[in-house]
C-alpha positions in Angstrom: 0.0 0.0 0.0 1.3 3.4 -0.9 0.3 6.5 1.1 1.1 10.2 1.0 0.4 13.0 3.4 -2.2 15.6 2.5 -3.8 18.5 4.4 -6.8 18.1 6.6 -7.1 20.9 9.2 -8.2 19.7 12.7 -9.6 22.5 14.8 -9.3 22.1 18.5 -11.3 24.0 21.1 -8.9 26.1 23.0 -8.2 29.7 24.0 -5.8 30.1 21.1 -6.8 31.7 17.8 -7.3 29.1 15.1 -6.1 25.7 16.3 -3.6 23.4 14.8 -3.5 22.3 11.1 -2.3 18.8 10.5 -1.8 16.6 7.5 -3.2 13.1 7.1 -1.9 9.9 5.4 -4.0 9.1 2.3 -3.6 6.5 -0.5 -1.3 8.0 -3.1 -3.4 7.0 -6.1 -6.4 9.0 -4.7 -4.6 12.3 -4.2 -4.4 13.5 -7.8 -7.9 12.4 -8.5 -9.2 14.3 -5.6 -7.2 17.4 -6.4 -8.6 17.4 -10.0 -12.2 16.3 -9.4 -12.8 17.5 -5.9 -13.8 13.9 -4.8 -13.4 13.1 -1.1 -10.5 10.9 0.1 -10.3 8.9 3.3 -7.3 9.2 5.5 -5.9 6.2 7.4 -7.5 7.6 10.6 -11.0 7.7 9.0 -11.2 11.5 8.3 -12.9 12.2 5.0 -12.1 15.4 3.0 -11.1 16.8 -0.4 -7.4 17.3 -1.2 -6.7 21.0 -1.1 -2.9 21.3 -0.5 0.3 19.3 -0.3 2.4 19.3 2.8 5.8 20.9 3.2 8.7 19.2 4.9 8.3 19.4 8.6 4.5 19.9 8.5 2.6 18.4 11.5 1.0 15.0 10.8 -2.1 13.5 12.4 -1.0 11.3 15.3 -3.7 8.6 14.5 -2.5 8.4 10.9 1.1 8.1 12.1 0.3 5.2 14.5 -1.8 3.3 11.8 0.9 3.8 9.2 3.6 2.5 11.5 1.6 -0.6 12.2 1.1 -1.2 8.5 4.8 -1.1 7.8 5.6 -3.8 10.3 
């Protein structure tokens, strides 16, 4: 299985301004399709969203996606 990280903002209730934005792991073959057609993709953690941006090196990644991806690679 091939995956790649894409953006899905997660907003947390807190006293800070806008919350944290994190990127999720998504099947690589679905990313381009979603970016072109606007179809929704499903991240490893179960979040469903359209691909809107690509991550930059060092971008924060969803902890649930990281854990699931680590288990898949074993």
